Structures are given as structure tokens and as C-alpha cells.
N, C-alpha and C positions, 0 to 999 in steps of 0.2 A: 432496336431491331427494325423499326419501320423505315430507317434510312438505308438499309441494306437492299441490294438489287434483287428483283425476282429472278429466280433461277431460269425460268422459261424465257425471260427476256434476253438471256445471254446465248441462247441456242437457236440455230436456224431450223432445227427439227427436234423431235423429242422421242424418247423411248425407242421401241422397235420400229417406229416409223422412220428412223434414221437409216435403216438397212438399205443397201443397194437393191435396186429393182431385180426381181428374179432373173429376168432376161440378161441383164448386165452381169450378174454373178455367174450365170452359166457360161457366158462368153469368156469371162476372165479365167474360168477353171477348165475350159475346153481342152487345152493342150497340156494339162498337168499329167505327170506320170501316173499310170494305173497302180493300184495297190498290190497287184499280183506279184510284183517284184519282192514283196515282203509278206511271205505266207502267214506270219503271225499277226499281221494287221488285218483283223477280221472286218473292220469297217473303216473306210477312208472317205473319199469324196464321191464315189461312184453313184450312190443312191440317195444323196442329199439327206442323210441321217443327221441326228442331232449332235453327235459327238463321235470322236475317233475311238476305236477299241483295239487293244493289243492283248493277245492271249499269252499269258506268262507260263501257264502250265495247264494240266488237265482240269484243274479246279478253279483257276483264277483268271479273270480278264481285268485289265486296267482300262478305265474309261476316262478320257480327257476332253475338256471343252474350254472355251473362253467366250464370254459375252460381255459387251459394254455398250453404253450409249449416252446420249445427252438427256438432260432432265425433261420430263413431261409433267412434273408437278413443281410447285414452288417451295414446298417444305423440304429442307435439306435431308432431314432424317427419313422422311417418307421416300425421297428419291433413292437414298442408299438402300433402304429396305426393299424397294421394288427391284432395283438393279440386281441385288444379290439373289432374290427369289428367282428372278428370270434366269440368271446364270446357272444356278444349281439345278433348275428344271431339266436341263439337257441330260444330266446324269440320270435322273428319275425316268425320263422318257426312253432311255436305252435299257431300262430294267435294273439299273444299278443303285447303289447307295453311296453318297459322297463320303470322302474321308478327310479332305482338306481343301483349302482355297488360298489363292494368292490375289491380292488386290491390284487392280489396274486403275490408276488415277491420273487424270489430266485436268489441270485447273488454271483458269486465268487469275493468277495470284494478285494481279494489280486491280482486279475488280471484285473479288470475293473476300470477305473477312475470314480470318483463320477459324473463327467460331463456326461459320457455315460449313467449311470443309471438314472440320472435326465431326460435325453432326452427320454429314454424309457417310463418313467412315464408321461412325458409331451405329448408324442404321444398318449398314452392311454387316457389321459384327453381330448385331442383335439377331439377324436372320440366320447367320451361320451358327450362332449358339443354339437357336431353335432346331436347326438341322443336325446338331450334334457334332459340328466340325470346327476346327480352328481356322482363323485367318493367319496363315503361317509365314506371311511375307508379302512382297509385292513390288511394284515399281511405280514411280510418279514422275510426271513431267509438267512443265509450265506450258499450257495450251491456250489457244484463243477462245475456246468454248469449254464449258465444264463437261468432263467425261468421267464416268465411273462404271466399274464392273468387276468381274472376277474371272480368274482362271480356276477351274475346279477339277479335281481328280476324284474318281470313284472306283468301286470294285463291283464285280458281279461274277456269279458262276456262269460258265459258257452256256449252260442250258437255260439260263434266265435272260440272256441277251435278247432284246427285241428290236428287229430291224424293219424298215419300211417295206423291204422286198418280201417279207414273210406273211403279208396279208393273203387270205385265201378267198376264192370265189364263194359267195354266200355269206361271208362274214357280216355280222351286224356292226354298225358304227355308233360309238357312244362319244359324246363330247361332255367334258366334265365341268367346264365353267361357261358363264354367259359371255357372249360377244358384245363388243361396243367400246372397248378400252380406248381405241384410237379416236373414236367419235367424242368420247368424254374428254380426251386430251385436247382435241381441237376446241372444244367449248371452254376448257380451262384457260388455254392460251389467249382466248378472246374475252376472258372475264365473265363468261356466261353460264358457269356452272356453280350452283350453290354449295354450301358446306356439306350438306347431306349427300349430294352427288359425288363430290370429291371423296368423301369418306367411303361411299360404296365402291368406287373404283379402286381406291387404295386397299380396301379390305380384300377385294378379289385378287389384285395383283401381288399381294403379299402373302397369299395362301400357298404354302409349299405344296408342290405336286408329288409329295412323297408316296402317294397312292400308287404311282407307277412301279415302284420297287415291289410292292405287295402284289400288284396285278401280274407282274412278270413271273411270279411263282406258280401261276395257274397255267396249265397246259392248254386251256381253252381260250386264252388271250394270245393272239398271234402277232400283232404289231401294235406299236404305240409311237406317237409323235406328239410334240407340243406345238400348239397353235400360237405363233408369234407374229413376226412382222409381215409375212406374206398373206395373212388372213386365213380363214377356214378353207377357201378355195385353193390358195397357194400351197398350203401344207397338206391338204387332201390330195392335191396333184402329186406331191412327192411320194405318197403311198401308192397312188394309182400308177405312176411311172415305174416305181421300184418293183412293184408286184405284177405289172402288166395287166391291170384290171380297170374296169369302169366303176367309179363310185357314183351312187345315186343318193343325193341328199334331199331331204324333205324340208323345204323352206319354213313351213309352219311349225316344225318341231325344233328348230334351232333355238337354243336358250339365249336370251338377251339380258343385259343389264337393264334395270327398270326403265331408264329414260333413253335407251339407245335408239329405238325407232323414232321417238319424238324428235330427238336432236338431229338424227340423220335427215329426217324430212325437212327440218328447219335449215339444213345446209351446212351443218358442222361435220365436214368431211376432210380428212387429211390429204395432202398431196401424195403421200405414199399409197393411199387407196387407189387413186387414179393411175399411178405408175404400175401398181400391181395388175390392174385389169389390162393395161396396155401390154404387159409382159406375157400374160398367160390366157387372155380371153379367148384366143382361138381354140383352146383345148376344153372350153367349158360350154355347155348347152344350157341356156336359161329359159324359163317359161316365157311365152309370148306376152308382151305387154308389161313386163316387169319394170317398175318405176326405177329411175336412177338412184334414188335414195335407198331402195331395197337392195339393189346391187352393191351399194356402198357398204351395207352390213356384211356382205359376203367377202368383200375385199379389204375390209377394215383391218389395219395392222393391230394385232393384239400384243401389248407389252405384258409379259408374264401371264400369258393366257393359259387355257386349260389343256388337257390331253385329249387327243383324238385316238380312240381305242378301237381296234378291230378284233372281234372275238367270235367264236362259234355261235351261230344263230340260236341254238338250243340253250346256250348259257347266258344269253343277253339279259334276261330279266334278273337273274341272280347276280351277274356282274354289276348291273346298274344299281341294284339295291345295296351292294357292297360299297360302291363308290359314294352313293348318297349318304350311307351310314358313316362313312369316313370323313364327313364334313364338306361335301360338295352338293348342296341341296338343289342347284340348278342343273345338275347332270341329266342328260336326256339321250334317248335313242334317236339318232338323227338320220339314219339311212342304212345302206348296205353296199357291199361290193359284189360285182358280178363279172363274168367273162365278157370281153368286148374290147374295143379300141381304148387304150389307156386315156383317161380323161375323167371329167365329172359332168353329170347331168343333174340339174336342180329341178325339183318338181314342186 
């Protein structure tokens, strides 16, 4: 096994850090037809939500998404588990429950052993089993870099659908997982993260966000999104733009993986973090004198990150306790939404 190549050595980027910069994505989608031509398409590309939603009848919406990327860890099974968890998260973030998945696989078959590829697929299957869904098929190609992910289909009742645009003034903001996955990934790529650090990151990134489907049953939870490649600022902005609100985040309250601040200060920052800030920095107000490494925590791409939840302020304590009790000990109340120019202010 020691003669096999490191997965991260075969990829120019890893995890959700592979995503196109937010500004590039918005430019590419700018001329796409609007969803109004299809009245049953409740969610398309207009509000940067996590998945597409099609209403079948008065009681059923179908939620569809796809997500895939290159490895940000060297263990093949861990890569498969992280990629699958990340893809399924989009269904939970819309308030739905997944029903099946299709595998997306691109592998440099001249560089990887069949045993490594099987481990990736098995890792994905394990997570799908945890989520209670089958991997019902898929598609594979020979590719220059390793790519794996899923297309996932889910269901929800129309009343349980949660969109970015539905956040309300005064809503409290809760983040369910610690930030720092991209920073840890940068350290892994440079061989600077110990086994305990890798284990911490993998544990976070393979925790299913199934709490989203439970939260969507609550009338006091208004909007949910998952925090992935654009960082807490980028995905917070998607809610801010969609709802036409100003989000205020408290820097000191943002939960972090245990070594995230230390590693960021030491310079372990991804290229995606820099691209993220260049793409949306004009819409963000930061505290005066904020150090570059602190800003990096805010723009850090999260692979299979947590959920950002907007809920009625009077219910915030109860919702937070519910989330922590469901297996998210780092969940924290991180800010609120208010009337104002769409964007984010960090305090």
C-alpha cells in the first residue's frame, strides 16, 4: 500500500476548494433562463439555493442536486465518505430527506490501483447506508485527476421547503459545525497535520446534516443553507441576497475546529479562500484591524461543512439546544439578520 500514490498529490485542488469562484459562477449563470417558465420549479438558480425543487402535487416536492470534487485527504475510503456526506447535505439544507443517489466517478486509471478506487466507492456507499438510501447507479469516466461525488434525489412536503429567500428581519443565525476544514486541508496537502487533526476534520466532514430535515418541520425555522466552498461569508451572502437582508456575524462566536486559528495564523490557507474574498469582499464589512489570517477563517472553503440556520429570535435557544442534542456540540448562535442593504457585517 505504501507504493500507491497519495490521492492529494494527483489533484490540483481538493474538496469544495475546487469550486469556481462565486463571481465566476454568477457570471456564467447570468444569462440562464429564469425558472418562471416552469411554475412547478419552485427553486432553480435565482437565489443560489442548495438544490433544485420541483413540486409534484400538493403534498410532494422532489429535490435534486449533484456535488463532486477532487480529494482533500489521502485515505480513499475517507475521501468517498466525505464526498458523499457533502452531496447529501444539499437535500437536508432544503428541508428534505434523501431517497436515492447516483455515483459520479472520474479516475486516472493509469495512476490509481483498482483497490483505491473500490475504497472510494465503498466509503460513499457507507455514508449512503447511514443516510438510509441506495446508490442506485451512476456514471464513470477516465479522468486526469480523481473526482468523486453523487447526484442525490430527495423529497419534502411543500410546507417544509426551506429557501435562502425566506429568512426574516430579526432572525437569529445558528451555525452547526466548526469552521476550518479548508485550512486543515491545506495543512494535510503540505504534510503538516497530525493524525489527530486529520481524524477531527474527517469526523466533522462525515457527520450527516440530517438535522436540516428535522429543523424544517419547525415553523420558527425560516431558512437553511449549508456552508461549503464559499465559506461562511459566501453562503451567508446567499441568504442575505436572497432575502434582501443584512446579516451581522459575531467573529468571537463563530465555532472553529480546534486548530483552525493556529493553522490559519501559521499560513495554511487555500487558494480558494483568496478567490472567495476577491469575489465578494465588496459586500462585506469587516472590523478595523482584522488580521489576514482571521479573514481567512471567514472565507475558508468548508468541505461538507455545517448548516447556517435562520430562526425566530425567541426560539433561538431552544433550536440551538435541539441541534446540539442531535450530535452537533460545536453549534453556536453566531449573529442575526436585519433590515438593510443586502450584505454582511462582521463584528
